[in-house]
N, C-alpha and C positions, 0 to 999 in steps of 0.2 A: 852478719856483715861480711868476714869472709866466709864464713861457711854457707851461706848467700852463694856468693862465687863457689866456693869453693864445689857448689851440687851443680852450678851453670854449667865451669868448663869440666865434671862429669860426664854430662848429658851433652852434652858437646860433642867430649871424646864419644864416646857411648853414641848420637848421632853419627859421624860420620866411618868409623867404626862396620858399624850395622849397612852404612851405604854402599863401601868397598866391599860387600860378602860381593862371590862370584857364587851365579847361581846357571844351571842351564837349563833356562826359563824358559828354549826353546825345543828341548827335549831333543836335544845332537844325540845320533846312537852315537857309543864310542863302546870297542867291545873289543877284549885280547883277546887276537888269532892262535896265538904260538909264545910258548916259554920255553924255553931250551936255549940261551946265553946268561945265564948268571948276572950282575953288573950291572945289564943294559940298563942307561937313564930310560928313569920310567915319566911317561908322558902328561902333559897338566891335562885334565878331563875339560871338556869345553866347560866352560862358566862365564857371567855373565855382568857387571856393576849394572846398578840401576840405570848410572847414563847409560852407559856402553846399551843397554834396552833399544832405551830411548832411539838410539844413534842410527841403531840397526834395524830396529822394526820396519820400517819403512821399506830402506834396498833391499830387507829379506823378501819385504809383502812383492817388491817389483819383483824383484829375480827371478822368483819363486812362480807366477805368472805371465812371467813375458815365455818362460820355454811353452807353455800351452796355447797360449795367444801364436806364438807362431807355427804352433800345429807340430810340434817336436816332441812335443809330450801328450799320451792319450790323459792324464791325471790335472786333473786344477792347477794344481801350486806343485813343483819340481819338489820342494822341499817331504810331498810327502810319498813318494820313494824312497827315503832313507832308511824307514827303522823297519822292508822291506830288503835293504840291500848290503844293508851292513852283516846281519847276521851269513847272510849268504855267502860272503865276503868273506866272511872266521870261516864259513865250513869249507870255502875251498881249498883256502891257504891252507888247513887242518889236514884235506883229503890229499894233497897235493903235494906227494913225497918231497919233493925238490922244497919244501922248507921246514923241516921239522927240528931242523938244527936253527933256528931263527925265534929273537922274540918279537913280536912284531903286536899293536894295535893300529886300530881302523875307527875311523873316525868317516862317517856322511855327512855330507851336507849340498842340497841341492842335486844331487846324483853326481856328484862326484866327491871320490873317495880318498880320505889322505890316509897317508901309511907311515906311518913308526915307530921305533924300538929299532932294532939292530940282525943284520946279514953277518956272513963270512967271509962272503967277498961283493967284488963289485957289482962281477956277473949275477948273481944272484939278486942280487939288487936289483937291477935290469930285467930281467926275469919274473920276476917279484910284482914287476909293475903292469908289464906284459898283461899276465894273466889274471890280472886283479881288471884289466880294460875287456877281457872277457866273457866275466861276468852282467849277466842280463840287466839292460837297463842304464848299467856306470858308463857314468859321459865321460867322467876324467879319469886322472888319478895326477892327485898331488905326491909323488915320492921323498919322502922327507927322514926315511928309513940310514942310517948309519951305518959305515960298514967297520964291523967290532965295537967294543963297549969304550973305548976309553977318546978320547978329545969332549971337542966341548958337540951334541947335539944341534940337528938343526929341528929342534924344537925346542919349547917349554919347556922347561921338564919341574913333577911335583913339588914345593915347595919355595917356587920359585917369581 
């Protein structure tokens, strides 16, 4: 009987652990653009638990298609732009000499680019946001970049 109870308990733990596994099921593009500031906290890549996927699916379908229905997008879903936008943002940041001393990651969701990582100055943080807004098809920028590498980052980091 104890063996049966132990087996059920282990099965429950395995079930719940697997359910909490985070995967990038929506395939949101996430790339590192620069890597010049050692010690910059590494952001958690996009990932969702099964429960979050169920909660997010409807919202993503509605947000994704509203852009097309309103005439602001040429593609039928705004998430379809992201796989093209993020590599271009990465290229733009790398080729623009103002950001070669930064460590920056780029996430794309619904034509909105989220910047995470570290820059040297507040002015550089603002310049980075303005520069990314110039990339074709970028609708908006969420700037979660921190100045320096010390302190609590404004984004979730790997391992937390």
